[in-house]
PDB file as gemmi writes it, atoms N, CA and C in Angstrom:
CRYST1    1.000    1.000    1.000  90.00  90.00  90.00 P 1                      
ATOM      1  N   MET A   1      41.105  86.885  78.015  1.00  0.00           N  
ATOM      2  CA  MET A   1      41.657  86.917  79.527  1.00  0.00           C  
ATOM      3  C   MET A   1      40.702  88.071  80.526  1.00  0.00           C  
ATOM      4  N   SER A   2      41.014  87.318  81.690  1.00  0.00           N  
ATOM      5  CA  SER A   2      40.167  88.020  82.386  1.00  0.00           C  
ATOM      6  C   SER A   2      40.619  89.492  83.239  1.00  0.00           C  
ATOM      7  N   GLU A   3      39.891  90.130  83.770  1.00  0.00           N  
ATOM      8  CA  GLU A   3      40.654  91.800  84.652  1.00  0.00           C  
ATOM      9  C   GLU A   3      41.880  91.061  85.867  1.00  0.00           C  
ATOM     10  N   GLN A   4      41.440  90.292  86.323  1.00  0.00           N  
ATOM     11  CA  GLN A   4      41.852  89.455  87.331  1.00  0.00           C  
ATOM     12  C   GLN A   4      43.191  89.138  86.890  1.00  0.00           C  
ATOM     13  N   GLY A   5      43.171  88.530  85.582  1.00  0.00           N  
ATOM     14  CA  GLY A   5      43.945  87.988  85.239  1.00  0.00           C  
ATOM     15  C   GLY A   5      45.184  89.285  84.714  1.00  0.00           C  
ATOM     16  N   SER A   6      44.809  90.045  84.090  1.00  0.00           N  
ATOM     17  CA  SER A   6      45.286  91.280  83.048  1.00  0.00           C  
ATOM     18  C   SER A   6      46.041  91.966  84.631  1.00  0.00           C  
ATOM     19  N   GLN A   7      45.182  92.366  85.707  1.00  0.00           N  
ATOM     20  CA  GLN A   7      45.701  93.081  86.624  1.00  0.00           C  
ATOM     21  C   GLN A   7      47.097  92.437  87.359  1.00  0.00           C  
ATOM     22  N   SER A   8      46.947  91.211  87.532  1.00  0.00           N  
ATOM     23  CA  SER A   8      47.780  90.510  87.897  1.00  0.00           C  
ATOM     24  C   SER A   8      49.303  90.281  87.268  1.00  0.00           C  
ATOM     25  N   ASP A   9      49.060  90.299  86.022  1.00  0.00           N  
ATOM     26  CA  ASP A   9      50.352  90.445  84.755  1.00  0.00           C  
ATOM     27  C   ASP A   9      50.703  91.713  84.935  1.00  0.00           C  
ATOM     28  N   ARG A  10      50.075  92.912  85.277  1.00  0.00           N  
ATOM     29  CA  ARG A  10      50.480  93.947  85.180  1.00  0.00           C  
ATOM     30  C   ARG A  10      51.479  94.439  86.780  1.00  0.00           C  
ATOM     31  N   ALA A  11      50.629  93.660  87.469  1.00  0.00           N  
ATOM     32  CA  ALA A  11      51.309  93.950  89.197  1.00  0.00           C  
ATOM     33  C   ALA A  11      52.916  93.002  88.672  1.00  0.00           C  
ATOM     34  N   ASP A  12      53.018  91.700  88.516  1.00  0.00           N  
ATOM     35  CA  ASP A  12      54.072  90.778  88.012  1.00  0.00           C  
ATOM     36  C   ASP A  12      54.908  91.745  87.384  1.00  0.00           C  
ATOM     37  N   ALA A  13      54.779  92.614  85.898  1.00  0.00           N  
ATOM     38  CA  ALA A  13      55.479  93.419  85.535  1.00  0.00           C  
ATOM     39  C   ALA A  13      56.222  94.518  86.249  1.00  0.00           C  
ATOM     40  N   GLY A  14      55.633  95.587  86.983  1.00  0.00           N  
ATOM     41  CA  GLY A  14      56.048  96.090  88.200  1.00  0.00           C  
ATOM     42  C   GLY A  14      56.884  95.613  88.717  1.00  0.00           C  
ATOM     43  N   VAL A  15      56.586  94.543  89.690  1.00  0.00           N  
ATOM     44  CA  VAL A  15      57.649  93.610  90.190  1.00  0.00           C  
ATOM     45  C   VAL A  15      59.148  93.534  89.985  1.00  0.00           C  
ATOM     46  N   ASN A  16      58.890  93.007  88.529  1.00  0.00           N  
ATOM     47  CA  ASN A  16      59.775  92.659  87.981  1.00  0.00           C  
ATOM     48  C   ASN A  16      60.554  94.293  87.817  1.00  0.00           C  
ATOM     49  N   ARG A  17      59.910  95.142  87.366  1.00  0.00           N  
ATOM     50  CA  ARG A  17      60.502  96.091  87.120  1.00  0.00           C  
ATOM     51  C   ARG A  17      61.693  96.998  88.274  1.00  0.00           C  
ATOM     52  N   PHE A  18      60.810  96.593  89.284  1.00  0.00           N  
ATOM     53  CA  PHE A  18      61.034  97.281  90.869  1.00  0.00           C  
ATOM     54  C   PHE A  18      62.367  96.006  90.783  1.00  0.00           C  
ATOM     55  N   LEU A  19      62.445  95.153  90.407  1.00  0.00           N  
ATOM     56  CA  LEU A  19      63.543  94.209  91.378  1.00  0.00           C  
ATOM     57  C   LEU A  19      64.771  94.348  90.082  1.00  0.00           C  
ATOM     58  N   ASP A  20      64.244  94.625  88.775  1.00  0.00           N  
ATOM     59  CA  ASP A  20      65.643  95.190  87.754  1.00  0.00           C  
ATOM     60  C   ASP A  20      66.028  96.008  88.213  1.00  0.00           C  
ATOM     61  N   GLY A  21      65.233  97.339  89.157  1.00  0.00           N  
ATOM     62  CA  GLY A  21      66.289  98.159  89.169  1.00  0.00           C  
ATOM     63  C   GLY A  21      66.975  98.276  90.637  1.00  0.00           C  
ATOM     64  N   LEU A  22      66.809  97.675  91.321  1.00  0.00           N  
ATOM     65  CA  LEU A  22      67.898  97.256  92.497  1.00  0.00           C  
ATOM     66  C   LEU A  22      68.726  96.405  91.867  1.00  0.00           C  
ATOM     67  N   ASP A  23      68.556  95.282  91.087  1.00  0.00           N  
ATOM     68  CA  ASP A  23      69.623  94.755  90.687  1.00  0.00           C  
ATOM     69  C   ASP A  23      70.698  95.499  89.671  1.00  0.00           C  
ATOM     70  N   ASP A  24      70.256  96.627  89.417  1.00  0.00           N  
ATOM     71  CA  ASP A  24      70.944  97.758  88.341  1.00  0.00           C  
ATOM     72  C   ASP A  24      71.898  98.291  89.630  1.00  0.00           C  
ATOM     73  N   GLN A  25      71.179  98.750  90.482  1.00  0.00           N  
ATOM     74  CA  GLN A  25      71.639  99.596  91.825  1.00  0.00           C  
ATOM     75  C   GLN A  25      72.447  98.830  92.099  1.00  0.00           C  
ATOM     76  N   ARG A  26      72.539  97.430  92.895  1.00  0.00           N  
ATOM     77  CA  ARG A  26      73.517  96.597  93.155  1.00  0.00           C  
ATOM     78  C   ARG A  26      74.987  96.686  92.377  1.00  0.00           C  
ATOM     79  N   ASP A  27      74.528  96.187  91.155  1.00  0.00           N  
ATOM     80  CA  ASP A  27      75.764  96.481  90.238  1.00  0.00           C  
ATOM     81  C   ASP A  27      76.455  98.043  90.061  1.00  0.00           C  
ATOM     82  N   GLU A  28      75.708  98.817  90.349  1.00  0.00           N  
ATOM     83  CA  GLU A  28      76.504 100.208  90.235  1.00  0.00           C  
ATOM     84  C   GLU A  28      77.411 100.455  91.718  1.00  0.00           C  
ATOM     85  N   ILE A  29      76.409  99.769  92.602  1.00  0.00           N  
ATOM     86  CA  ILE A  29      77.553  99.439  93.850  1.00  0.00           C  
ATOM     87  C   ILE A  29      78.757  99.149  94.330  1.00  0.00           C  
ATOM     88  N   ALA A  30      78.123  98.252  93.571  1.00  0.00           N  
ATOM     89  CA  ALA A  30      79.525  96.943  93.729  1.00  0.00           C  
ATOM     90  C   ALA A  30      80.874  97.259  92.583  1.00  0.00           C  
ATOM     91  N   LYS A  31      80.783  98.193  91.625  1.00  0.00           N  
ATOM     92  CA  LYS A  31      81.417  98.488  90.466  1.00  0.00           C  
ATOM     93  C   LYS A  31      82.333  99.590  91.645  1.00  0.00           C  
ATOM     94  N   ALA A  32      81.730 100.746  92.158  1.00  0.00           N  
ATOM     95  CA  ALA A  32      81.893 101.711  93.037  1.00  0.00           C  
ATOM     96  C   ALA A  32      82.669 101.343  93.749  1.00  0.00           C  
ATOM     97  N   ASP A  33      82.387 100.386  94.512  1.00  0.00           N  
ATOM     98  CA  ASP A  33      83.305  99.886  95.718  1.00  0.00           C  
ATOM     99  C   ASP A  33      84.567  99.166  94.771  1.00  0.00           C  
ATOM    100  N   LYS A  34      84.913  98.565  94.198  1.00  0.00           N  
ATOM    101  CA  LYS A  34      85.322  98.448  93.149  1.00  0.00           C  
ATOM    102  C   LYS A  34      86.612  99.271  92.685  1.00  0.00           C  
ATOM    103  N   THR A  35      86.095  99.782  92.319  1.00  0.00           N  
ATOM    104  CA  THR A  35      86.869 101.560  92.122  1.00  0.00           C  
ATOM    105  C   THR A  35      87.346 101.951  92.951  1.00  0.00           C  
ATOM    106  N   ARG A  36      86.812 102.327  94.627  1.00  0.00           N  
ATOM    107  CA  ARG A  36      87.383 102.997  95.431  1.00  0.00           C  
ATOM    108  C   ARG A  36      88.626 102.046  96.076  1.00  0.00           C  
ATOM    109  N   ARG A  37      88.088 100.358  95.911  1.00  0.00           N  
ATOM    110  CA  ARG A  37      89.478  99.461  96.788  1.00  0.00           C  
ATOM    111  C   ARG A  37      90.990  99.547  95.712  1.00  0.00           C  
ATOM    112  N   PHE A  38      90.439  99.805  94.099  1.00  0.00           N  
ATOM    113  CA  PHE A  38      91.727  99.794  93.327  1.00  0.00           C  
ATOM    114  C   PHE A  38      92.556 101.165  93.715  1.00  0.00           C  
ATOM    115  N   ARG A  39      92.124 102.124  94.129  1.00  0.00           N  
ATOM    116  CA  ARG A  39      92.599 103.607  94.238  1.00  0.00           C  
ATOM    117  C   ARG A  39      93.062 103.432  95.568  1.00  0.00           C  
ATOM    118  N   ALA A  40      92.181 102.964  96.521  1.00  0.00           N  
ATOM    119  CA  ALA A  40      93.085 102.795  97.861  1.00  0.00           C  
ATOM    120  C   ALA A  40      94.457 101.648  97.692  1.00  0.00           C  
ATOM    121  N   ALA A  41      94.491 100.918  96.711  1.00  0.00           N  
ATOM    122  CA  ALA A  41      95.462 100.104  96.302  1.00  0.00           C  
ATOM    123  C   ALA A  41      96.697 100.730  96.016  1.00  0.00           C  
ATOM    124  N   ARG A  42      96.347 101.304  94.893  1.00  0.00           N  
ATOM    125  CA  ARG A  42      96.835 101.675  94.418  1.00  0.00           C  
ATOM    126  C   ARG A  42      98.203 103.117  94.526  1.00  0.00           C  
ATOM    127  N   PRO A  43      98.998 102.724  94.275  1.00  0.00           N  
ATOM    128  CA  PRO A  43     100.604 103.778  95.357  1.00  0.00           C  
ATOM    129  C   PRO A  43     100.379 104.704  94.898  1.00  0.00           C  
ATOM    130  N   PRO A  44     100.947 105.780  95.398  1.00  0.00           N  
ATOM    131  CA  PRO A  44     100.585 107.753  94.674  1.00  0.00           C  
ATOM    132  C   PRO A  44     102.291 107.495  93.696  1.00  0.00           C  
ATOM    133  N   TRP A  45     102.438 107.958  92.818  1.00  0.00           N  
ATOM    134  CA  TRP A  45     104.249 107.788  91.910  1.00  0.00           C  
ATOM    135  C   TRP A  45     104.926 108.924  92.266  1.00  0.00           C  
ATOM    136  N   GLU A  46     106.190 109.014  92.172  1.00  0.00           N  
ATOM    137  CA  GLU A  46     106.944 110.407  91.611  1.00  0.00           C  
ATOM    138  C   GLU A  46     107.458 110.290  90.534  1.00  0.00           C  
ATOM    139  N   TYR A  47     107.786 110.862  89.686  1.00  0.00           N  
ATOM    140  CA  TYR A  47     108.259 110.862  88.475  1.00  0.00           C  
ATOM    141  C   TYR A  47     109.293 111.755  88.454  1.00  0.00           C  
ATOM    142  N   MET A  48     109.970 110.990  87.188  1.00  0.00           N  
ATOM    143  CA  MET A  48     111.564 111.901  87.144  1.00  0.00           C  
ATOM    144  C   MET A  48     111.651 111.732  85.493  1.00  0.00           C  
ATOM    145  N   THR A  49     112.362 112.771  84.817  1.00  0.00           N  
ATOM    146  CA  THR A  49     112.677 112.891  83.640  1.00  0.00           C  
ATOM    147  C   THR A  49     114.792 113.207  83.610  1.00  0.00           C  
ATOM    148  N   TRP A  50     115.108 112.257  82.299  1.00  0.00           N  
ATOM    149  CA  TRP A  50     116.346 112.843  82.493  1.00  0.00           C  
ATOM    150  C   TRP A  50     116.569 112.881  80.559  1.00  0.00           C  
ATOM    151  N   THR A  51     117.105 114.410  80.399  1.00  0.00           N  
ATOM    152  CA  THR A  51     117.162 113.981  78.494  1.00  0.00           C  
ATOM    153  C   THR A  51     119.339 113.663  78.451  1.00  0.00           C  
ATOM    154  N   THR A  52     118.740 112.923  77.907  1.00  0.00           N  
ATOM    155  CA  THR A  52     120.614 112.809  77.087  1.00  0.00           C  
ATOM    156  C   THR A  52     121.049 112.452  75.729  1.00  0.00           C  
ATOM    157  N   THR A  53     121.999 112.697  75.744  1.00  0.00           N  
ATOM    158  CA  THR A  53     122.803 113.284  74.238  1.00  0.00           C  
ATOM    159  C   THR A  53     124.379 112.379  74.117  1.00  0.00           C  
ATOM    160  N   ASP A  54     124.778 113.194  73.378  1.00  0.00           N  
ATOM    161  CA  ASP A  54     125.744 111.884  73.085  1.00  0.00           C  
ATOM    162  C   ASP A  54     126.837 113.064  73.354  1.00  0.00           C  
ATOM    163  N   THR A  55     127.965 112.402  74.243  1.00  0.00           N  
ATOM    164  CA  THR A  55     128.924 113.023  74.308  1.00  0.00           C  
ATOM    165  C   THR A  55     130.568 112.441  74.214  1.00  0.00           C  
ATOM    166  N   LYS A  56     131.473 112.662  73.962  1.00  0.00           N  
ATOM    167  CA  LYS A  56     132.648 112.613  74.058  1.00  0.00           C  
ATOM    168  C   LYS A  56     132.679 111.620  74.825  1.00  0.00           C  
ATOM    169  N   ALA A  57     132.808 111.790  75.878  1.00  0.00           N  
ATOM    170  CA  ALA A  57     132.703 110.077  77.022  1.00  0.00           C  
ATOM    171  C   ALA A  57     131.804 109.318  76.575  1.00  0.00           C  
ATOM    172  N   GLY A  58     130.622 109.703  76.008  1.00  0.00           N  
ATOM    173  CA  GLY A  58     129.853 108.298  75.991  1.00  0.00           C  
ATOM    174  C   GLY A  58     128.461 109.035  75.986  1.00  0.00           C  
ATOM    175  N   ARG A  59     127.494 108.039  75.489  1.00  0.00           N  
ATOM    176  CA  ARG A  59     126.156 108.791  76.121  1.00  0.00           C  
ATOM    177  C   ARG A  59     126.006 109.638  77.469  1.00  0.00           C  
ATOM    178  N   SER A  60     125.370 110.329  77.645  1.00  0.00           N  
ATOM    179  CA  SER A  60     125.314 110.789  79.314  1.00  0.00           C  
ATOM    180  C   SER A  60     124.285 111.474  78.926  1.00  0.00           C  
ATOM    181  N   VAL A  61     123.179 111.664  80.582  1.00  0.00           N  
ATOM    182  CA  VAL A  61     122.710 112.412  80.823  1.00  0.00           C  
ATOM    183  C   VAL A  61     123.036 114.342  81.005  1.00  0.00           C  
ATOM    184  N   ARG A  62     122.038 115.133  80.517  1.00  0.00           N  
ATOM    185  CA  ARG A  62     122.194 116.541  80.669  1.00  0.00           C  
ATOM    186  C   ARG A  62     121.241 117.514  81.490  1.00  0.00           C  
ATOM    187  N   LEU A  63     120.206 117.056  81.335  1.00  0.00           N  
ATOM    188  CA  LEU A  63     119.050 117.317  82.230  1.00  0.00           C  
ATOM    189  C   LEU A  63     118.599 116.037  82.488  1.00  0.00           C  
ATOM    190  N   VAL A  64     118.076 116.823  84.016  1.00  0.00           N  
ATOM    191  CA  VAL A  64     117.443 116.054  85.406  1.00  0.00           C  
ATOM    192  C   VAL A  64     116.255 116.998  85.379  1.00  0.00           C  
ATOM    193  N   ASN A  65     114.638 116.857  85.175  1.00  0.00           N  
ATOM    194  CA  ASN A  65     114.204 117.143  84.908  1.00  0.00           C  
ATOM    195  C   ASN A  65     113.717 118.647  84.575  1.00  0.00           C  
ATOM    196  N   GLY A  66     114.427 118.887  83.972  1.00  0.00           N  
ATOM    197  CA  GLY A  66     114.664 119.748  82.768  1.00  0.00           C  
ATOM    198  C   GLY A  66     115.446 120.815  83.666  1.00  0.00           C  
ATOM    199  N   GLU A  67     116.389 121.176  84.519  1.00  0.00           N  
ATOM    200  CA  GLU A  67     117.607 121.279  85.077  1.00  0.00           C  
ATOM    201  C   GLU A  67     118.729 121.003  84.176  1.00  0.00           C  
ATOM    202  N   ARG A  68     119.788 121.770  83.828  1.00  0.00           N  
ATOM    203  CA  ARG A  68     120.878 121.292  83.188  1.00  0.00           C  
ATOM    204  C   ARG A  68     121.907 120.888  84.101  1.00  0.00           C  
ATOM    205  N   LEU A  69     122.700 120.456  84.210  1.00  0.00           N  
ATOM    206  CA  LEU A  69     123.487 119.411  85.427  1.00  0.00           C  
ATOM    207  C   LEU A  69     124.886 120.201  84.887  1.00  0.00           C  
ATOM    208  N   GLU A  70     125.503 120.272  86.114  1.00  0.00           N  
ATOM    209  CA  GLU A  70     127.100 120.842  85.535  1.00  0.00           C  
ATOM    210  C   GLU A  70     128.194 119.950  84.947  1.00  0.00           C  
ATOM    211  N   GLU A  71     128.033 118.490  85.483  1.00  0.00           N  
ATOM    212  CA  GLU A  71     128.991 117.746  85.163  1.00  0.00           C  
ATOM    213  C   GLU A  71     127.604 116.613  84.259  1.00  0.00           C  
ATOM    214  N   TYR A  72     127.549 116.047  82.692  1.00  0.00           N  
ATOM    215  CA  TYR A  72     126.712 114.990  82.217  1.00  0.00           C  
ATOM    216  C   TYR A  72     127.548 113.891  82.519  1.00  0.00           C  
ATOM    217  N   PRO A  73     126.904 113.018  84.031  1.00  0.00           N  
ATOM    218  CA  PRO A  73     127.395 111.564  84.031  1.00  0.00           C  
ATOM    219  C   PRO A  73     126.951 110.753  82.855  1.00  0.00           C  
ATOM    220  N   LEU A  74     127.669 109.450  82.597  1.00  0.00           N  
ATOM    221  CA  LEU A  74     127.377 108.571  81.906  1.00  0.00           C  
ATOM    222  C   LEU A  74     126.328 107.510  81.857  1.00  0.00           C  
ATOM    223  N   GLU A  75     125.343 107.924  80.971  1.00  0.00           N  
ATOM    224  CA  GLU A  75     124.094 107.022  81.122  1.00  0.00           C  
ATOM    225  C   GLU A  75     124.015 105.928  82.074  1.00  0.00           C  
ATOM    226  N   HIS A  76     124.712 104.739  81.449  1.00  0.00           N  
ATOM    227  CA  HIS A  76     124.799 103.813  81.787  1.00  0.00           C  
ATOM    228  C   HIS A  76     124.640 103.131  83.441  1.00  0.00           C  
ATOM    229  N   ALA A  77     125.923 103.919  83.767  1.00  0.00           N  
ATOM    230  CA  ALA A  77     126.050 103.999  85.394  1.00  0.00           C  
ATOM    231  C   ALA A  77     125.109 105.209  86.022  1.00  0.00           C  
ATOM    232  N   THR A  78     124.785 105.823  85.575  1.00  0.00           N  
ATOM    233  CA  THR A  78     123.547 106.548  85.937  1.00  0.00           C  
ATOM    234  C   THR A  78     122.188 105.916  86.084  1.00  0.00           C  
ATOM    235  N   LEU A  79     121.831 104.864  85.209  1.00  0.00           N  
ATOM    236  CA  LEU A  79     120.842 104.344  85.390  1.00  0.00           C  
ATOM    237  C   LEU A  79     120.776 103.270  85.951  1.00  0.00           C  
ATOM    238  N   VAL A  80     121.900 102.391  85.845  1.00  0.00           N  
ATOM    239  CA  VAL A  80     121.830 101.239  87.537  1.00  0.00           C  
ATOM    240  C   VAL A  80     121.455 102.328  88.863  1.00  0.00           C  
ATOM    241  N   GLU A  81     122.316 103.290  89.093  1.00  0.00           N  
ATOM    242  CA  GLU A  81     122.023 104.028  90.174  1.00  0.00           C  
ATOM    243  C   GLU A  81     120.829 104.486  90.540  1.00  0.00           C  
ATOM    244  N   ALA A  82     119.469 104.575  88.988  1.00  0.00           N  
ATOM    245  CA  ALA A  82     118.894 105.199  89.619  1.00  0.00           C  
ATOM    246  C   ALA A  82     117.845 103.840  89.860  1.00  0.00           C  
ATOM    247  N   GLY A  83     117.919 102.713  89.803  1.00  0.00           N  
ATOM    248  CA  GLY A  83     117.548 101.574  89.498  1.00  0.00           C  
ATOM    249  C   GLY A  83     117.679 101.079  91.094  1.00  0.00           C  
ATOM    250  N   GLU A  84     118.857 101.166  91.128  1.00  0.00           N  
ATOM    251  CA  GLU A  84     119.218 101.197  93.188  1.00  0.00           C  
ATOM    252  C   GLU A  84     118.450 102.016  93.782  1.00  0.00           C  
ATOM    253  N   GLN A  85     117.781 102.866  93.470  1.00  0.00           N  
ATOM    254  CA  GLN A  85     117.149 104.295  94.290  1.00  0.00           C  
ATOM    255  C   GLN A  85     115.692 103.835  94.049  1.00  0.00           C  
ATOM    256  N   GLY A  86     115.005 102.247  93.201  1.00  0.00           N  
ATOM    257  CA  GLY A  86     113.930 102.429  92.931  1.00  0.00           C  
ATOM    258  C   GLY A  86     113.224 102.890  91.969  1.00  0.00           C  
ATOM    259  N   TRP A  87     113.852 103.496  90.382  1.00  0.00           N  
ATOM    260  CA  TRP A  87     113.091 103.988  89.910  1.00  0.00           C  
ATOM    261  C   TRP A  87     112.942 103.254  88.636  1.00  0.00           C  
ATOM    262  N   GLU A  88     111.895 103.564  88.125  1.00  0.00           N  
ATOM    263  CA  GLU A  88     111.695 102.289  86.839  1.00  0.00           C  
ATOM    264  C   GLU A  88     111.582 103.031  85.799  1.00  0.00           C  
ATOM    265  N   LEU A  89     112.240 103.076  84.760  1.00  0.00           N  
ATOM    266  CA  LEU A  89     111.783 103.549  83.674  1.00  0.00           C  
ATOM    267  C   LEU A  89     110.807 103.148  82.794  1.00  0.00           C  
ATOM    268  N   VAL A  90     109.777 103.669  82.602  1.00  0.00           N  
ATOM    269  CA  VAL A  90     108.691 103.953  81.384  1.00  0.00           C  
ATOM    270  C   VAL A  90     108.391 103.961  79.930  1.00  0.00           C  
ATOM    271  N   SER A  91     109.652 104.962  80.179  1.00  0.00           N  
ATOM    272  CA  SER A  91     109.395 105.281  78.146  1.00  0.00           C  
ATOM    273  C   SER A  91     110.870 105.985  77.920  1.00  0.00           C  
ATOM    274  N   VAL A  92     110.657 105.829  76.835  1.00  0.00           N  
ATOM    275  CA  VAL A  92     112.070 107.187  76.277  1.00  0.00           C  
ATOM    276  C   VAL A  92     111.512 107.439  74.813  1.00  0.00           C  
ATOM    277  N   VAL A  93     111.699 108.663  74.479  1.00  0.00           N  
ATOM    278  CA  VAL A  93     111.158 109.523  73.392  1.00  0.00           C  
ATOM    279  C   VAL A  93     112.426 110.746  72.646  1.00  0.00           C  
ATOM    280  N   PRO A  94     112.203 110.643  71.685  1.00  0.00           N  
ATOM    281  CA  PRO A  94     113.461 111.287  71.115  1.00  0.00           C  
ATOM    282  C   PRO A  94     112.951 113.070  71.097  1.00  0.00           C  
ATOM    283  N   ALA A  95     114.067 113.788  71.966  1.00  0.00           N  
ATOM    284  CA  ALA A  95     113.808 115.100  72.347  1.00  0.00           C  
ATOM    285  C   ALA A  95     114.068 115.835  70.928  1.00  0.00           C  
ATOM    286  N   GLY A  96     114.692 117.433  71.703  1.00  0.00           N  
ATOM    287  CA  GLY A  96     114.856 118.237  70.639  1.00  0.00           C  
ATOM    288  C   GLY A  96     115.942 118.083  69.506  1.00  0.00           C  
ATOM    289  N   GLY A  97     117.528 117.406  69.706  1.00  0.00           N  
ATOM    290  CA  GLY A  97     118.196 116.900  68.958  1.00  0.00           C  
ATOM    291  C   GLY A  97     117.966 116.414  67.976  1.00  0.00           C  
ATOM    292  N   ARG A  98     118.858 115.678  67.487  1.00  0.00           N  
ATOM    293  CA  ARG A  98     119.215 114.201  66.576  1.00  0.00           C  
ATOM    294  C   ARG A  98     119.074 113.188  67.531  1.00  0.00           C  
ATOM    295  N   GLN A  99     120.215 113.112  68.158  1.00  0.00           N  
ATOM    296  CA  GLN A  99     120.805 112.598  69.181  1.00  0.00           C  
ATOM    297  C   GLN A  99     120.121 112.537  70.625  1.00  0.00           C  
ATOM    298  N   ASP A 100     118.929 113.246  70.802  1.00  0.00           N  
ATOM    299  CA  ASP A 100     118.853 113.502  72.359  1.00  0.00           C  
ATOM    300  C   ASP A 100     117.763 112.897  72.203  1.00  0.00           C  
ATOM    301  N   TYR A 101     117.199 112.295  73.745  1.00  0.00           N  
ATOM    302  CA  TYR A 101     116.093 111.402  73.895  1.00  0.00           C  
ATOM    303  C   TYR A 101     115.641 111.757  75.262  1.00  0.00           C  
ATOM    304  N   THR A 102     114.993 111.788  75.848  1.00  0.00           N  
ATOM    305  CA  THR A 102     113.539 112.038  76.931  1.00  0.00           C  
ATOM    306  C   THR A 102     113.633 111.234  77.712  1.00  0.00           C  
ATOM    307  N   LEU A 103     114.075 110.701  78.657  1.00  0.00           N  
ATOM    308  CA  LEU A 103     113.906 109.459  79.656  1.00  0.00           C  
ATOM    309  C   LEU A 103     112.486 109.214  80.552  1.00  0.00           C  
ATOM    310  N   TYR A 104     111.457 108.771  80.768  1.00  0.00           N  
ATOM    311  CA  TYR A 104     111.077 108.736  82.023  1.00  0.00           C  
ATOM    312  C   TYR A 104     110.891 107.611  82.889  1.00  0.00           C  
ATOM    313  N   PHE A 105     110.671 108.094  83.913  1.00  0.00           N  
ATOM    314  CA  PHE A 105     111.035 107.291  85.286  1.00  0.00           C  
ATOM    315  C   PHE A 105     109.752 107.374  86.359  1.00  0.00           C  
ATOM    316  N   LYS A 106     109.439 106.421  86.701  1.00  0.00           N  
ATOM    317  CA  LYS A 106     108.405 106.477  88.203  1.00  0.00           C  
ATOM    318  C   LYS A 106     108.644 105.629  88.877  1.00  0.00           C  
ATOM    319  N   ARG A 107     108.500 105.911  90.369  1.00  0.00           N  
ATOM    320  CA  ARG A 107     108.543 105.326  91.332  1.00  0.00           C  
ATOM    321  C   ARG A 107     107.443 105.419  92.728  1.00  0.00           C  
ATOM    322  N   PRO A 108     107.416 104.496  93.267  1.00  0.00           N  
ATOM    323  CA  PRO A 108     106.517 104.511  94.124  1.00  0.00           C  
ATOM    324  C   PRO A 108     106.857 105.794  95.377  1.00  0.00           C  
ATOM    325  N   LYS A 109     105.902 106.632  95.323  1.00  0.00           N  
ATOM    326  CA  LYS A 109     106.000 108.187  96.261  1.00  0.00           C  
ATOM    327  C   LYS A 109     106.543 107.488  97.750  1.00  0.00           C  
ATOM    328  N   VAL A 110     107.337 107.900  98.412  1.00  0.00           N  
ATOM    329  CA  VAL A 110     107.711 107.447  99.473  1.00  0.00           C  
ATOM    330  C   VAL A 110     107.221 108.193 100.868  1.00  0.00           C  
ATOM    331  N   GLU A 111     106.320 107.570 101.664  1.00  0.00           N  
ATOM    332  CA  GLU A 111     105.476 108.441 102.497  1.00  0.00           C  
ATOM    333  C   GLU A 111     106.184 108.926 103.635  1.00  0.00           C  
ATOM    334  N   ASP A 112     106.123 110.569 103.941  1.00  0.00           N  
ATOM    335  CA  ASP A 112     107.191 110.959 105.220  1.00  0.00           C  
ATOM    336  C   ASP A 112     106.453 110.798 106.525  1.00  0.00           C  
TER     337      ASP A 112                                                      
END                                                                             
C-alpha cells in the first residue's frame, strides 16, 4: 500500500471518530432534553397516609398522617370522600396490629 493511501486511511479513520463523537454528543443532548421535558410535564404530588383498624362499628380510620383522630370514621365513607377530593389510593400495607393497615394516597399538588 502506498504512503498516500495509508495517510488517507488514517484521515478517514480520524474523521469517522470525530463524527462518532458528534453522534454520541447529539444522543446525550437528546436524552437530556427528553428528561427535562418529562420532569416539566410531571406534576408535583402531595401524599397522605391513613391507618385503619377494626372497630365495633366496622373498619375505621384511626390515624391520618400519623395523627390520632378523636372519632374513627368508617373506612368506606371516608374513601369515597377522599376520592371526591382527588386522592388516589396507591398502596395498602399491614401496620403494627394484626388487623391494622396503612393506606397510602397521592394526588397532584394544587398550586396556590
